[in-house]
C-alpha positions in Angstrom: 131.1 -22.8 74.5 134.1 -20.8 74.7 134.4 -17.0 72.7 133.4 -16.3 69.4 136.3 -15.3 67.3 136.5 -13.8 63.8 139.7 -14.7 61.6 140.2 -12.3 58.7 142.9 -13.9 56.2 142.7 -13.8 52.8 145.4 -17.0 52.4 142.3 -19.7 51.8 144.6 -22.6 53.4 145.8 -20.2 56.4 142.2 -19.6 57.2 140.5 -23.0 57.1 143.5 -24.4 58.9 143.5 -21.7 62.0 139.6 -22.1 62.1 139.9 -25.7 62.3 142.1 -25.6 65.3 140.2 -22.7 67.2 137.4 -25.0 66.4 138.6 -28.0 68.2 139.5 -26.1 71.0 136.2 -25.0 71.8 135.9 -21.5 70.4 132.9 -20.5 67.8 134.5 -19.2 64.6 133.8 -17.2 61.7 136.3 -16.8 59.0 136.8 -14.1 56.2 138.9 -13.3 53.0 138.5 -9.6 53.4 137.9 -6.3 55.3 134.7 -5.8 53.8 133.3 -8.8 54.9 135.0 -8.6 57.9 132.7 -5.3 58.5 129.6 -6.6 57.4 129.8 -9.9 59.6 130.9 -7.8 62.8 127.7 -5.8 62.0 125.2 -8.3 62.3 127.4 -10.7 65.2 130.0 -8.6 67.1 132.8 -11.2 68.3 135.1 -11.2 71.5 138.4 -11.7 69.3 139.5 -10.8 65.6 142.7 -12.5 63.9 144.1 -10.1 61.7 146.1 -10.5 58.4 147.8 -7.0 57.9 147.5 -7.8 54.2 144.3 -8.0 52.7 143.0 -7.7 48.7 140.9 -4.5 49.3 142.1 -2.9 51.9 145.2 -2.5 54.6 144.6 -4.4 57.6 146.0 -1.4 59.7 143.2 0.6 58.7 140.9 -2.1 59.4 142.1 -1.8 62.7 140.6 1.5 63.2 136.9 0.7 62.5 137.2 -2.5 64.2 138.3 -0.4 67.4 135.7 1.9 67.1 132.6 -0.8 67.0 130.1 0.1 70.1 131.4 -3.3 71.5 134.7 -3.9 69.9 136.8 -7.1 69.8 140.3 -7.8 71.3 142.3 -7.9 67.7 145.8 -9.9 67.2 147.5 -8.8 64.2 148.9 -11.3 62.0 151.8 -10.7 59.2 153.9 -12.6 57.2 155.8 -9.1 57.0 157.1 -8.7 60.3 158.6 -5.2 61.5 159.5 -3.5 64.4 157.7 -0.5 63.2 154.5 -2.7 62.3 154.5 -3.8 65.4 154.5 -0.4 67.4 151.8 0.8 64.9 149.6 -2.2 65.9 150.2 -1.9 69.2 149.5 1.9 69.7 146.7 1.8 67.5 145.0 -0.7 70.3 145.8 -3.9 68.6 146.1 -6.4 71.8 149.3 -8.2 70.2 151.3 -8.7 67.1 151.7 -12.1 65.8 154.4 -12.9 62.9 153.6 -15.8 60.6 154.6 -18.9 60.2 152.4 -19.0 63.6 152.6 -21.1 66.7 149.4 -22.7 66.9 150.1 -22.9 71.1 151.4 -19.0 71.4 148.3 -18.0 69.4 146.0 -20.1 71.8 147.9 -18.2 74.7 147.7 -14.8 73.4 144.0 -15.2 72.6 142.8 -16.3 75.8 144.4 -13.2 77.2 143.2 -11.1 75.2 139.9 -11.8 75.5 139.8 -12.0 79.1 141.6 -9.1 79.0 138.7 -7.7 77.2 136.7 -8.9 79.4 138.1 -7.2 82.6 138.6 -3.3 80.6 134.7 -3.5 79.9 133.8 -4.9 83.5 136.3 -1.2 84.4 134.5 0.8 82.6 131.0 -0.5 84.0 132.4 0.2 87.5 133.3 3.5 85.8 130.2 4.2 85.2 128.3 3.1 88.0 130.5 5.3 89.5 130.0 8.5 88.1 126.0 7.8 87.8 126.4 8.1 91.9 128.4 11.5 91.3 131.7 9.8 92.8 134.9 10.7 90.9 136.7 8.5 88.6 139.3 8.2 86.9 139.5 9.9 83.2 141.5 10.0 80.5 142.9 7.9 77.3 146.6 9.2 77.5 149.0 6.0 77.0 149.9 6.1 81.0 146.4 6.2 81.8 145.8 3.1 79.3 149.1 1.8 81.1 147.2 2.5 84.9 144.0 0.8 83.4 145.5 -2.3 81.8 147.5 -2.7 85.5 144.0 -2.5 87.4 142.5 -5.0 85.1 146.0 -7.3 85.6 145.9 -7.6 89.1 142.2 -6.4 90.6 141.4 -10.4 90.4 144.1 -11.8 92.7 144.6 -11.3 95.9 148.1 -9.6 95.8 149.5 -6.4 97.6 149.6 -3.2 95.8 151.3 -0.2 96.5 149.9 2.7 94.6 152.1 5.4 94.0 152.0 9.2 92.8 151.8 12.7 93.9 148.8 13.8 96.4 145.6 14.7 94.5 146.0 12.2 91.9 143.5 9.8 92.3 145.3 7.1 94.0 142.1 5.8 96.5 140.0 5.4 93.1 142.3 3.2 91.7 142.1 1.3 95.2 138.3 1.4 95.4 138.4 -0.1 91.3 141.0 -3.0 92.1 138.6 -3.8 95.1 135.4 -2.8 93.1 137.0 -5.2 90.2 137.9 -8.3 92.7 136.4 -11.0 94.0 136.4 -9.3 97.2 133.7 -6.5 95.7 130.7 -7.5 98.3 132.6 -7.3 101.1 133.6 -4.7 102.8 136.4 -1.4 101.6 138.2 -0.3 104.7 139.9 3.3 104.4 142.5 4.7 107.1 144.2 7.4 106.3 147.7 6.8 108.1 148.3 10.8 108.0 145.5 11.9 109.3 145.6 9.9 112.9 147.9 11.1 115.9 150.3 8.3 115.7 149.4 7.5 119.4 145.6 7.1 118.5 146.6 4.7 115.1 147.6 1.5 116.6 143.8 1.4 118.1 142.3 2.4 115.3 143.8 -0.4 113.1 144.0 -2.8 115.6 141.4 -2.4 118.5 141.5 -3.0 121.9 139.9 -4.9 124.5 137.8 -3.4 127.6 140.4 -2.1 130.2 143.2 -1.9 127.6 144.1 1.4 128.6 142.6 4.3 130.1 139.2 4.9 128.5 138.5 1.3 126.8 135.5 0.9 128.4 134.4 -1.6 126.0 135.9 -3.7 123.0 136.3 -1.9 119.8 137.0 -3.9 116.7 140.2 -2.1 114.3 140.0 -1.1 110.7 141.6 -4.8 110.3 139.0 -6.7 111.7 136.3 -4.7 110.2 138.1 -5.3 106.8 137.5 -9.3 107.3 137.1 -10.7 104.0 137.6 -7.7 101.7 140.1 -5.1 101.5 142.1 -2.9 103.6 143.6 0.5 102.0 146.5 1.9 103.7 146.8 5.7 102.8 150.1 7.5 103.2 151.2 4.1 104.1 154.9 6.0 104.7 153.6 8.0 107.8 153.3 4.6 109.4 155.5 5.2 112.5 158.0 2.3 113.4 155.9 0.0 116.0 153.1 0.0 113.4 155.0 -0.7 110.7 156.2 -3.9 112.6 152.7 -4.6 113.4 151.8 -4.2 109.7 154.9 -6.7 108.6 153.2 -9.1 110.9 149.9 -9.3 109.0 151.7 -9.4 105.7 153.4 -12.4 106.9 150.9 -14.4 109.3 147.3 -13.0 108.6 146.9 -12.5 112.3 146.5 -9.4 114.8 146.7 -9.5 118.4 143.5 -6.4 119.7 145.6 -3.8 122.2 145.2 -5.4 125.9 144.5 -8.9 124.3 147.4 -11.5 123.9 144.7 -14.6 121.4 145.7 -13.5 117.7 142.6 -13.8 115.4 143.4 -15.1 112.2 141.8 -12.5 109.4 141.4 -12.4 105.6 141.9 -9.3 104.0 143.6 -7.9 101.1 146.3 -4.9 101.7 146.2 -2.1 99.1 148.7 0.8 100.4 149.4 4.1 98.9 151.9 7.3 99.5 153.5 10.4 97.6 156.8 9.7 100.0 160.1 8.7 98.2 160.3 5.2 100.4 163.5 3.8 98.8 164.9 6.9 100.4 163.4 6.6 103.4 164.5 2.9 104.0 168.2 4.1 103.2 167.6 6.8 105.5 166.1 3.8 108.1 162.7 5.6 108.9 160.8 3.2 106.9 161.3 -0.9 107.4 163.2 -2.4 104.2 161.4 -6.1 104.8 158.0 -3.8 105.2 159.0 -1.9 101.5 159.6 -5.4 100.1 156.4 -6.9 101.5 154.2 -4.1 100.0 156.0 -3.3 96.8 154.9 -7.1 95.1 152.5 -4.8 92.4 153.1 -1.4 92.1 150.8 1.3 90.0 152.0 4.3 89.5 150.0 7.1 89.0 151.2 10.2 86.6 150.8 13.5 87.7 148.4 15.7 85.8 151.5 18.1 84.1 152.4 14.6 82.7 149.4 13.4 81.1 148.1 17.1 79.7 146.1 15.6 76.7 144.1 14.0 79.3 142.7 17.4 80.9 140.3 18.7 78.7 138.2 15.3 79.2 138.6 15.8 82.7 137.6 19.2 82.8 134.4 18.7 81.3 134.1 15.4 83.9 134.3 17.2 86.7 132.0 20.8 85.3 129.4 18.1 85.0 129.5 16.6 88.3 130.4 19.7 89.9 127.4 21.5 88.3 125.1 18.9 89.8 126.2 19.5 93.0 126.1 23.4 92.8 122.4 23.4 91.3 123.6 24.9 87.7 123.7 24.1 84.2 126.9 22.1 82.6 128.9 24.9 81.0 130.6 25.2 78.8 134.5 25.3 78.6 135.8 28.1 76.2 138.1 27.1 73.5 140.9 29.7 75.4 139.6 28.3 79.0 140.6 25.2 77.8 143.9 26.5 76.7 144.6 27.5 80.2 143.8 24.2 82.1 146.4 22.6 80.2 149.2 25.0 80.7 148.6 25.3 83.7 151.6 23.1 86.4 148.8 21.8 88.3 151.2 20.8 91.6 147.7 19.8 93.3 146.8 17.5 90.4 143.5 16.6 89.6 141.9 18.2 93.5 143.9 21.7 92.6 141.9 21.5 88.9 138.4 20.5 90.6 138.5 23.2 93.2 139.8 25.9 90.3 136.8 24.5 88.2 134.0 24.9 91.2 135.3 28.5 91.3 134.8 29.4 87.9 131.6 28.0 88.0 130.3 30.2 90.6 132.3 32.9 88.7 130.6 32.2 85.2 126.8 32.3 86.7 126.1 29.4 84.6 127.3 31.1 81.4 130.6 29.8 79.1 134.0 29.4 81.2 136.9 32.0 80.0 140.0 32.7 81.3 139.3 35.3 83.6 137.2 32.6 85.8 139.5 30.4 86.1 142.1 32.5 88.8 142.0 35.3 90.9 144.9 36.8 89.5 143.3 37.2 86.0 140.0 38.6 87.9 141.7 41.4 89.3 144.1 42.2 86.6 146.1 45.0 88.1 144.5 45.6 90.8 146.6 44.9 93.6 144.7 42.2 96.4 145.9 44.1 99.2 143.6 46.9 97.9 140.6 44.8 98.6 140.7 44.2 102.4 138.9 46.0 104.6 141.0 48.1 106.8 138.3 49.1 109.4 138.8 45.5 110.4 142.0 46.7 112.0 145.1 45.8 112.0 145.1 42.5 114.0 141.9 41.6 112.5 143.6 41.5 108.8 146.9 39.9 110.0 144.4 37.0 111.7 142.6 36.5 108.1 145.4 35.9 106.3 147.2 33.6 108.5 144.2 31.8 108.4 143.8 31.7 105.1 148.0 31.2 104.2 147.1 28.3 106.5 144.5 26.6 105.0 146.2 26.7 101.6 148.7 25.5 102.5 146.6 22.5 104.3 145.2 21.9 100.7 148.3 21.7 98.8 149.8 19.3 101.7 146.3 16.9 101.5 145.8 17.9 105.1 149.5 16.9 106.1 149.9 19.5 109.1 153.8 18.7 108.9 153.9 18.9 105.2 152.0 22.3 105.5 154.5 23.8 108.2 157.0 22.9 105.5 155.7 24.4 102.6 155.0 27.6 104.8 158.6 27.5 106.1 157.4 27.7 110.2 157.9 25.4 112.6 155.4 22.7 113.0 154.3 23.3 117.0 153.3 27.1 115.5 150.8 25.3 113.1 149.6 23.6 115.8 148.7 26.6 117.6 147.6 28.9 114.8 145.2 25.8 113.8 144.0 25.8 117.3 143.5 29.4 117.7 141.5 29.8 114.1 139.5 26.5 114.8 140.9 25.2 111.4 140.1 21.5 111.3 141.2 19.0 109.0 140.3 15.5 108.6 143.4 15.2 106.8 146.0 16.6 109.2 149.2 14.4 110.5 151.8 14.8 113.2 155.1 12.9 111.5 
C-alpha cells in the first residue's frame, strides 16, 4: 500500500476523478471540499501528502497552506490552481509547498511530483531525526531555517541515498564536516565506517602512508603492515577535509581510486579493490588552483560531481539567534552551568558581527560569555574583551614584574594561537595572516610548545 493522500478540491468532478486515478495507483485517498474539512481530517488521521486547491469556498488555500505546514506531522503539499501566476507560484514555494501544479492537471506529472514530494518529506524527517540524535549526544548539528540552509538540507536529502562523490565548499568554521556526517548517516552506508582525514593536518611526507597504508619493510621504521584510511573506510565513507591541500602525487592517487576503485599500499604492487564513497571539503578556490596548475583539472571534475555550498554565517544572520541558543545549551552542559538567557541586546550584537570564523568563532565567543556571566543572563559586555575593558588599555593589565622578554613571549604565543584558530589550524594560512615566513612560525610554535591537530604545511 502506498502513502496516504488528502485531496482538497471544491469542484466535485475534479475531486472524484483525481481520487479515483490515485486509488488506481495504490494510494490511500481521502477527498474533501473545504479547508475546515481538511483540517478536521488531518487532525484525526495524518497523511503524507496533500493536493491543495487554491480557491476554496470557506477560505483561501494559501492561508490553509500555513496551517497544514504547521501541523506536528506536516504533510508534503502540492498546490493546484487554474489561476496560474508567477507571483502565486513563488509565494507557494516560499511558504513551504513542495511544488505548484497548474490546471488542467496532467496526471503523469501529478504522479511524478507526488512521489517526489513524499520521498522528499521522508528524507527530511530522517534528517531531522539524525540531527536530534546528534544533539542528544551533545554533538553539534546544523541549525537554521534560513532559505540558504533550507537549500543545504534539501541537497543533503537528495544526494545522501546515492553513492555519488560530493564536494562540500565553504569558509572555515561553517560546518562542512557536519554536512559530511549527515550525508553518511542518511545513506545506505550509515552502519559502516565514517573515516575522517584532514589533509591539511598531516605533513605531506606522512599523508600517503596515512591514506593508503603500507607493507612491512616499505620504508625505514615500517616494522609491520598498516592499513590506511581507505581500507578502514571499506564499505563506508571517507571524508577528505581540506582536499585542496593534497600534494600532486596524492592527487594522482586519489584520481586513480575514483576511476578504478583500487589502491596499492606503499611497498606493494598488488591492487586492492575497495568500496568507499568519497566526500571531500575545501575552503580553497579550486577553480583558481586548476588555472594555476596546482590542482589537477581531471581530479577537480571527478570530485565536483555534486556540490554543496555552505553559506557563511554573515550570509544567514537570521539563523544566529536560534544557533546561539543551541550553542548555549550545549556549552552549558559542557561547563556544568545553568542554561543562560541571551538578552535582546546581546542577540542584536551577535547579529551585527561579521563572524569571519563563522560558527566556530561564535561558539568560542559564547563559551567565554557563559564563563563571564556566571550562569546569569548574557549581555553585550560579556561578548568581547573590548567591551569588558571599556576605555582601559589592555596593555595596562600586563604584569610588568614578569619582565620584557617574558611579556613579549606571552604576546607572541597568544598571537600565534589566535592566527591558528582563525586559519582553522592551517599553519601556512596562519603565517600569511601574521605576515611572517612560515618557517619562523614553525620555530615559534616549537619554542612555545604550541601544538595543533589541524596544522598543515603546503
